[in-house]
N, C-alpha and C positions, 0 to 999 in steps of 0.2 A: 867552174863556178867555185870560187874560193870564199866569197862573201855572200851573206844572206841577210834578209830582213824578216823578222818573225813578228806575227800578230798574235797577241794574247788578249782576250777580253777578261775583265775582272768585275767583281760585284760593285766595287766603289774605289774611289781614289786612294783611301788608306791601304786597301789590299794591294793596289797597284804600286804604291810607294814601297811597301814591304817587299814585294817581289823584285822591284827594280833595284833596291839597295842590296838585296841578297845576291842577285845576278852580278851586280857590279863588284861587290866585295869578293866574290869567288872568281872574278875575272872570266865570267862566262859571257859577258856583254860589254861592249865598249860604250854604248849609249842606250838609254831607254827614254822614249818620249811617252807622256801620258796625255791622252785626249779624253777629256771629260764629256759627260752627257751624250754618249752614243746610245741611240735608241735601237735595240736589237729585236728582231722578230725571228723566231726559230721553231723548229719541231722539237718537242720534248715529251716523251712518254705518250706518243700517239696523238698529240694535240698541238695546235699552234699556240705558242706562248710568246710573251714579249717582256722586255724589261729595260731599265736604264742601266747602262754599264759604263765603265771606262775602258779604253783601248790602249794597250801597250804596244809601241812600235820599237822593236829591239834590233839594234845593229850589232852584228857579230860575224863570225866565220863558220862555215859549214862544219869544220872540225869540232866545234863546241856543241853542235846541235843535240846529240844524244844526252850529254851531261846536263844541258840546259833544260831539256824536256823533263828529265828526272827531277831536277831541282824545282821547276815550276810545279810539277805534280805534288811534290812534297809540301809545298807552301800554300798552294791554291785551295780555295774553299769549294770549288765546283767538283762534282763527281767526274765530269768529262770536260775539262777545260779546252777551249780553242787554243791550239798551238800549231800554227801553220807557217811554213817558211817559203819565202819567195826569193828567187835568185837575183843577185845584183849583177846585171850584165855589163855594166861599166860604171865608172865613177871617177871623181877627181883623185889623181894620184896622191896628193897630200892627205886627203881624207882617208883613203884606203890604207895608207901607211900609218895614219893615226890609229885606225882600228887595230892593225897589227901590233903597234907599240902598246896600246891599251890592254891587250889581252895577254901580254907576256908577264 
């Protein structure tokens, strides 16, 4: 597994754009999609909570994961941000090469 997709939820689009630009400028991500108006339900401090968030879908390589997590935590407003990685089991060769080229 060389490539991964990472999900990060953020409080709003502005925060998502700030994180996306930071990750791209530092070559920790090749692409970040922002999905607005995600309604999240979750456990927080012993109770069920909910809120409207934006979702970042980040395309990158596994080798960047630890540095990406550190950078997201440095910039993110949440105490415990969602940062989860999913493996890319296959993909278009041209697209995967583009990820490689973008992260150099």
